[in-house]
Every structure is written in structure tokens, then in C-alpha cells.
C-alpha positions in Angstrom: 17.7 6.6 -6.5 18.2 3.6 -9.1 20.6 3.5 -12.1 17.9 2.0 -14.3 16.8 6.1 -14.2 19.5 7.6 -15.1 20.1 7.2 -18.6 17.0 7.6 -19.8 16.8 9.5 -23.3 15.5 12.8 -23.1 11.9 13.0 -24.7 12.0 14.7 -28.1 8.9 16.6 -29.4 7.9 17.7 -32.9 5.9 20.4 -34.3 4.1 20.7 -37.3 2.7 24.2 -38.6 -0.9 24.6 -39.0 -2.1 24.1 -42.6 -4.0 27.4 -43.7 -7.6 26.8 -44.5 -8.5 27.5 -47.8 -12.0 27.0 -49.0 -14.9 24.9 -47.4 -14.3 21.8 -49.6 -10.9 21.4 -48.6 -11.9 22.0 -45.1 -14.3 19.1 -45.1 -12.0 16.7 -47.1 -9.1 17.7 -44.6 -11.9 16.6 -41.5 -12.7 13.3 -43.3 -9.1 12.5 -43.9 -8.2 13.2 -39.9 -11.5 10.9 -38.9 -10.5 8.0 -41.0 -6.7 8.5 -39.4 -7.7 8.7 -35.9 -10.0 5.3 -36.5 -7.3 3.5 -38.4 -4.7 4.1 -35.0 -8.0 3.4 -32.7 -7.3 6.8 -31.1 -10.1 8.5 -29.1 -10.3 12.2 -28.3 -9.0 13.5 -25.2 -11.0 16.6 -23.2 -9.7 18.3 -19.9 -10.6 16.3 -17.0 -12.9 18.5 -14.2 -12.2 17.7 -10.1 -9.5 15.9 -8.6 -6.1 17.2 -7.9 -2.8 17.0 -10.8 -0.1 17.8 -8.5 3.2 16.8 -9.0 5.6 15.8 -6.1 7.5 19.5 -6.6 3.7 21.1 -6.2 3.0 22.4 -9.4 -0.1 21.9 -11.2 0.4 19.6 -14.4 -1.9 20.7 -17.0 -4.7 19.2 -19.0 -5.2 15.2 -18.5 -7.2 12.9 -20.9 -10.6 11.7 -20.2 -10.6 7.6 -20.1 -13.0 5.6 -21.8 -15.8 5.7 -19.6 -16.1 1.8 -19.1 -14.7 -1.3 -20.8 -12.1 -3.6 -20.5 -8.9 -2.0 -20.4 -7.7 0.9 -18.5 -6.4 4.4 -19.9 -2.5 4.4 -20.6 -2.0 7.1 -18.8 0.3 8.8 -21.5 -0.3 12.1 -22.5 1.9 15.0 -24.3 5.2 13.1 -22.7 3.5 12.6 -19.1 2.6 9.5 -17.5 -0.4 10.1 -15.2 -0.5 8.1 -11.9 -2.9 7.6 -8.9 -2.4 8.1 -5.4 -5.3 7.4 -3.3 -5.0 7.3 0.3 -7.0 8.9 3.1 -5.9 12.2 3.9 -8.6 12.8 6.4 -10.9 10.3 8.3 -9.5 7.7 11.1 -7.2 6.6 8.9 -5.2 9.4 7.8 -3.1 9.2 11.0 -1.1 6.3 9.2 -2.1 6.7 5.2 -0.7 10.4 5.0 2.7 9.1 5.5 2.8 6.6 2.5 1.2 9.0 0.6 4.1 11.3 0.8 6.6 8.2 0.3 5.2 7.7 -2.9 5.3 11.3 -3.9 8.9 11.0 -3.0 9.6 7.8 -5.1 7.8 9.5 -8.0 9.8 12.9 -7.3 13.1 10.8 -7.4 11.8 8.9 -10.4 11.5 11.7 -12.6 14.9 13.7 -10.9 16.2 10.5 -12.9 15.0 10.9 -16.2 11.3 9.7 -15.7 9.9 6.3 -16.9 10.3 5.7 -20.4 11.6 9.0 -20.6 8.5 10.7 -19.7 7.4 12.9 -16.3 5.1 11.2 -14.0 2.4 13.3 -12.8 -0.1 12.1 -9.8 -3.1 12.5 -10.1 -4.1 12.8 -5.8 -7.6 11.8 -4.6 -8.7 11.5 -1.0 -10.2 8.2 0.2 -11.5 9.8 3.6 -11.6 6.6 5.5 -14.8 5.2 4.0 -14.7 2.2 1.5 -17.4 3.8 -0.6 -15.2 6.6 -1.6 -12.3 4.8 -2.6 -14.6 3.0 -4.8 -15.9 6.0 -6.2 -12.4 7.8 -6.8 -11.0 4.4 -8.2 -13.3 4.7 -10.9 -12.6 8.5 -11.4 -9.0 8.0 -11.6 -9.1 5.6 -14.3 -12.4 6.4 -16.1 -11.6 10.3 -15.9 -7.9 11.5 -15.4 -7.1 7.9 -17.2 -4.3 7.0 -15.2 -1.9 4.4 -15.8 -1.7 2.7 -12.3 -3.0 4.0 -9.0 -0.7 3.4 -5.6 -3.6 3.4 -3.0 -5.2 1.9 0.0 -4.8 0.7 3.7 -7.6 -1.1 5.1 -9.1 -4.2 3.4 -12.5 -2.4 3.7 -10.5 -0.1 1.3 -9.1 -2.7 -1.0 -12.0 -4.9 -0.9 -14.2 -2.2 -2.2 -11.7 -0.9 -5.2 -10.8 -4.6 -6.4 -13.8 -5.1 -8.5 -13.8 -1.4 -10.2 -9.9 -2.4 -11.1 -10.7 -5.9 -12.1 -13.8 -4.5 -14.3 -11.7 -1.4 -15.8 -8.8 -3.4 -16.1 -7.3 -1.5 -14.4 -3.8 -1.9 -12.0 -3.6 -1.2 -7.8 -0.6 -1.3 -6.4 -1.7 -2.0 -2.4 1.1 -1.0 0.2 -0.2 -2.8 3.5 0.1 -6.2 5.3 -3.5 -7.8 5.3 -5.3 -10.8 5.8 -4.6 -13.0 2.6 -6.9 -15.3 1.1 -6.8 -12.8 -1.7 -5.1 -12.7 -5.2 -6.4 -10.2 -7.7 -5.3 -9.9 -11.3 -5.3 -6.4 -11.2 -3.6 -6.0 -7.8 0.1 -6.0 -7.0 0.7 -6.6 -2.9 3.2 -4.6 -2.1 2.9 -5.5 2.3 2.8 -8.6 3.9 0.3 -11.6 3.4 -0.5 -13.7 6.0 2.7 -16.2 6.1 4.8 -13.2 6.1 3.6 -11.3 9.0 1.1 -13.4 11.2 1.3 -16.6 11.4 5.1 -16.3 12.4 4.7 -13.9 15.1 2.2 -16.3 16.2 4.5 -18.8 16.4 7.4 -16.6 17.9 4.5 -15.8 20.8 3.9 -19.2 21.7 8.0 -20.0 21.8 8.8 -16.8 24.0 5.6 -15.0 25.6 3.0 -17.6 26.3 -0.4 -19.8 25.3 -2.8 -18.0 26.4 -4.2 -14.9 23.8 -6.5 -12.1 23.9 -7.7 -11.1 19.9 -8.7 -7.7 19.4 -9.7 -6.1 16.5 -11.3 -3.4 14.6 -14.7 -4.5 13.1 -13.8 -5.5 9.7 -12.4 -7.7 7.2 -8.8 -7.7 8.1 -9.3 -8.5 11.8 -12.2 -10.9 11.7 -10.0 -13.3 8.8 -6.9 -12.7 10.6 -8.1 -13.6 13.8 -10.1 -16.7 12.1 -6.6 -17.8 11.0 -4.9 -17.1 14.3 -7.5 -19.4 16.4 -6.9 -22.2 13.6 -3.3 -22.0 14.2 -3.7 -21.1 18.5 -5.5 -24.9 18.0 -3.2 -26.5 15.8 0.3 -25.4 17.8 -0.7 -25.6 21.5 -2.5 -22.1 22.3 -5.6 -20.9 23.6 -8.0 -18.1 22.9 -8.7 -16.5 26.1 -11.4 -13.6 24.9 -11.8 -12.0 21.3 -13.4 -8.6 20.9 -14.1 -5.9 17.8 -14.8 -2.5 18.2 -15.7 -0.2 14.9 -12.8 1.7 13.2 -12.5 4.9 15.3 -13.6 3.5 18.5 -12.4 5.4 21.5 -13.8 4.2 24.6 -11.8 0.9 25.8 -12.5 0.7 29.6 -15.0 -2.3 28.6 -12.6 -3.9 27.1 -9.8 -3.1 29.2 -12.3 -4.9 32.0 -12.4 -8.0 30.0 -8.3 -8.5 29.3 -8.1 -8.0 33.2 -10.2 -10.6 34.0 -9.4 -13.0 31.2 -5.3 -12.7 32.2 -3.7 -13.6 29.2 -0.2 -13.8 28.2 -0.1 -12.2 25.2 -3.0 -9.7 23.6 -2.9 -9.8 19.7 -3.8 -6.7 18.4 -5.4 -6.0 14.7 -7.0 -2.5 15.8 -6.3 0.2 13.1 -6.1 3.9 12.7 -6.2 6.2 15.6 -8.4 3.6 18.0 -5.0 2.5 18.7 -4.4 6.0 20.2 -7.3 5.5 23.0 -6.5 2.0 23.6 -2.7 1.9 24.5 -3.1 5.3 26.4 -6.4 3.3 28.6 -4.0 0.1 29.0 -1.7 2.5 30.7 -3.8 4.4 32.5 -5.4 1.0 33.8 -1.8 0.4 35.4 -1.0 -2.4 32.6 2.2 -2.3 31.3 4.4 -4.4 28.9 5.5 -6.2 31.7 2.5 -7.2 32.6 1.5 -8.2 29.3 2.8 -8.3 26.3 0.7 -6.6 23.2 2.0 -7.5 20.0 0.3 -5.0 17.0 0.1 -5.6 13.5 -0.8 -2.2 12.7 1.2 0.0 14.9 4.2 0.8 13.3 6.5 4.3 13.6 4.2 6.6 12.3 1.6 5.6 14.9 4.0 5.6 18.1 4.3 8.9 16.8 1.2 10.0 17.3 0.5 7.4 20.6 3.8 8.6 22.5 6.7 5.9 22.9 6.4 6.6 26.9 3.2 4.5 26.4 4.0 1.6 23.9 7.5 1.3 25.2 8.0 -2.8 25.8 5.3 -3.5 23.8 5.7 -5.8 20.6 5.1 -5.3 16.9 5.6 -7.5 13.4 6.5 -6.3 10.3 8.6 -6.8 7.3 10.3 -3.2 7.5 11.7 -0.7 10.7 13.5 2.4 10.7 15.9 0.7 12.5 16.6 -1.7 9.7 20.4 -1.9 8.7 20.8 -1.4 5.0 22.6 0.9 3.1 19.9 1.8 0.9 17.3 2.2 4.0 20.4 4.9 5.4 19.9 6.7 1.7 16.0 6.5 2.3 15.7 7.5 5.9 18.0 10.6 5.4 15.8 11.7 2.2 12.9 11.0 3.8 13.6 13.5 6.8 15.3 15.6 4.1 12.1 16.5 2.2 9.5 16.4 5.4 11.0 16.9 8.4 13.7 15.8 10.9 11.1 14.6 13.5 9.6 12.5 10.6 9.6 8.8 10.7 9.7 5.8 8.1 7.6 2.6 8.6 6.7 -0.6 7.0 3.5 0.3 5.1 6.2 3.6 4.3 8.4 1.6 2.5 6.0 -0.6 0.9 4.6 2.3 -0.7 7.8 3.6 -1.8 9.0 0.4 -3.4 5.7 0.0 -4.8 6.4 3.3 -7.6 9.8 1.9 -8.2 8.5 -1.7 -9.0 5.6 -0.3 -11.0 8.1 1.4 -13.1 10.7 -1.0 -13.5 7.9 -3.1 -14.9 7.0 -0.5 -17.1 10.5 0.3 -18.5 10.7 -3.8 -19.0 7.5 -3.6 -21.1 8.5 -0.7 -23.1 4.6 0.2 -22.1 2.4 1.6 -19.4 0.1 -1.5 -20.9 -1.9 -3.0 -17.9 -1.6 -6.6 -19.2 1.9 -5.9 -20.4 3.3 -4.4 -17.7 1.5 -7.6 -15.2 3.4 -9.9 -17.4 6.7 -7.6 -17.2 6.3 -7.6 -13.4 6.5 -11.0 -13.1 9.7 -12.1 -11.1 11.3 -8.5 -10.7 13.9 -8.1 -8.3 14.4 -4.6 -6.6 16.7 -3.9 -3.3 15.0 -1.6 -1.4 15.3 0.1 2.0 14.5 -3.3 3.7 16.3 -5.1 1.5 15.5 -7.5 -1.4 12.3 -8.0 -2.5 10.9 -10.3 -5.5 7.6 -10.1 -7.3 6.3 -13.5 -6.9 4.4 -13.7 -10.3 2.1 -16.6 -9.7 0.5 -14.4 -7.0 1.4 -10.9 -7.6 2.7 -10.7 -4.1 6.4 -10.1 -3.3 9.0 -11.8 -0.9 9.7 -10.3 1.8 11.8 -10.8 5.2 9.2 -10.9 8.4 10.9 -8.9 11.7 9.3 -8.9 15.1 10.3 -5.8 17.1 9.9 -4.2 20.9 9.3 -0.9 20.9 11.8 1.5 22.5 11.8 4.9 24.4 13.3 6.6 21.7 9.7 5.7 19.5 12.2 2.8 17.7 12.1 -0.4 17.1 15.0 -2.8 18.8 14.4 -6.0 16.1 14.2 -9.1 18.2 13.8 -11.4 15.7 13.9 -12.2 11.9 13.0 -14.4 9.1 16.7 -14.6 8.0 15.8 -14.7 4.2 12.9 -13.5 2.3 9.8 -15.8 2.7 8.0 -16.5 -0.6 4.3 -15.5 -0.4 1.8 -18.0 0.5 -1.6 -16.2 0.6 -3.7 -19.0 0.7 -1.6 -20.5 3.0 -1.7 -24.0 1.0 1.7 -25.0 3.0 0.1 -25.3 6.6 -2.0 -28.0 7.2 -4.3 -26.8 10.1 -5.2 -23.8 7.5 -7.0 -26.3 4.8 -10.3 -25.1 4.5 -9.8 -21.5 5.7 -10.5 -19.4 2.1 -14.2 -21.2 2.0 -14.5 -19.4 5.3 -12.8 -16.1 4.9 
């Protein structure tokens, strides 16, 4: 897709004829010489890894994979026999699969495109795929396997903040590199994570301001019971207090929860102008269908969601969601030449019935941003890639993005859209230009001290 990969030189392989063994003395001398040479180069011997999937975007096996160092301060290079291994770690099962499978698909498509254009540093990218199974502990376990056992150069993965928080200490301990593709609650900036989804000032904060100006001041806060919704609502409550809004109610349910009758009764009793929805996963299916069954439509109460995109609409039903809102940085309907190509390619690969969405686009551009940083650094070394990534620009489907070298988030355009009958979004408002990421909300007086309470 990008010209920078088109002119890559094809890798050359050098062959050496095996030496013939003459006698035991010569063999011993040869072994000693090899051991000295390996030690001088700082090399380690590798053995084939067991377990895990080694699937290329075309579906074929990649062959052997190197074993990582087991522990220590740096991750494996992922570079083995002219191939570079990268990890893909999403929930392919469990309550979050409704959202994460499509991000996994987009990342594989980006890898396939880059390989078709010559690879990275002239080498083929080989994805090692793991299933986080919607469980934070599994994400941490699989992240460690990908770095230590498979020796991947980087990992693309995660969705929930619980999964990211579980993986973060693993990446920091092993000096691995995670590209996290989903909007989140902010108040974090790890040197071992690049955040290609929105932080709070690129989604939640501007959407609350827009709702106060256009839909009303009385908010009901509904979320899944884990770190993202609780931290997001802590921020929203501080913002509402500063900007003239009020909280009519606040409820949390476990991930995978399906009975919303009691919550809906509380919503009806509170009579809010807005339901600010931070539910995640397939709980959104149950909530919206039961809300409609209770006779509440978008004409009665506006629901604005921050984790419901085109992929979730496909699972819930456009007839159920029509008229409700979502805040994102990308829609399938975003009008750019790059997006027209992206949507056409995604549908051609995965089916005309498939849709693109914000996290799908964020996962896709993450692969390209990492590849560009590796090309600039001339190596897959994590520290070198981190330094090379500072200030990198990329024109993706949603428009131009830039990596902020201060916090490893990216500049993104904010958008608010309304669900239409065809399951697509009509954009009602956008920020006009990419917004500088401010994960700790340092530019908002009302947010002072929030990081201490997160």
C-alpha cells in the first residue's frame, strides 16, 4: 500500500559448503573455534519453539521460530533466517471476540500488504497468533510467551484496558514493544507501549462537551465493571462538575453481563438527557436490545457509546441502534482516498458483508507505523525503534496521524457520528484537525489531581 515498501531489495542468501570431518582432534578444535566466534558476536543458540500458531497472512506455516532469552532486559529481535516474527494477540474467543477478531484480521491484512511490497528491511513479516481469550491473565501469559519463547520483534494486540494493564509489566520487564489499538481512559504512558487508539482528550472529553451543548446536561453513566469505564467516568464526573452538567445515575455490570432490566428501570426513573455508555463486548447486544424492548429509542434518550462501532452494530442490529451516537476518530464513511482503498481491500479479502471501524483502522495503521519505524531505525531493536518512531507521520484511512515522541500516543481527529439505518455512521461533528494527545489531561484545569485517583 505504501511506496516506502515497494522498492525494498530482495534478501540474498549466502551458502557455505559443509566442512568434512577428518578426525576427533580436528572436530574438537572446530567446536572450540565456533564457541569463541559465537561468544564474540553476542549470539545465542536457538531451538524450535513449541506451541502457539505461526500463521502467515496467506495461511501457510512459517517454519521454525527462535526461542527467546527466557528473561532479561530486552526482547528478541524477531529476525530469523530472513524473516521477522511479530505477535498478534487478541481475543479470538470469549466476550470480547465480537470486537477483537476484526482487529486481528486488519493487522494480518497490513502484514500481507507489506510483505507483497517487499517486506520490512527486505524481510518477510511472519505473524505469530495467540488468543487472549478475553481474560487479562491469559493476555499476560501469551505476551510473555511471544516475547520469551517465540522471540517476536513486537506485538500488536489487546482491547480492554484490563488486558493492557495485565500485559504492561510483562513488556516493561522484558523490554518488549506493544502496539495497542483501542481508545482508552488515558492517565498512562509506558515506554514499552505505542497507543494508536484515542486517549481521553481525543474522544471522551470532546464528546462530553458536545453533548452538553447539543443534547442536555443530565447524564446517566453506564459501564462495564473494570478499569476503563470506572476511570473514564471519574473523568466525566469531574468534567461535568466543571462544565455545568450533572450525574443522574451511575451503574456498572460485569463483562459478559446480559440482564439489563434493573439498570433500565433505574434509567427510566432517573430520566436523563444522555446515557454515556462505556459497556464493552457482547453486553452491548443485550443492553441495546432490552432498551429498545422497553420502548426507549434515540428520540427519547440519546445514548452515546465509546466502544460501539460498525462491527458491533453488525452484531447488535442497525434497527436497534439507529439514531444513537458514538464518538470515534474514524468511521467506514470517513471520506479520504486512502479510506476508499482500505475499505475496498478489507471487503475484498474478508467479504462484502464485513465492515471497517475505528479499532480496525487503528490496528491496521499500527503495523504500518511500526514498519516505518523499523525502516528508519534500520533494525528491529526495541530501543532503536522507539527512538525512530518519534514524530513519524503516516497518512492512513482516517487521515494523517503523527506519533507524539513525548508520550507514544498519536495525533488523531475527533469525530462524533450517528448510527444510520444501513449500519453506518453519519458524521455530525469533527475537530477539524488532528488533536495532540494529552493522556494525563494536563491542559485541563478541572483534571488536576485525577491521575492520583486512577
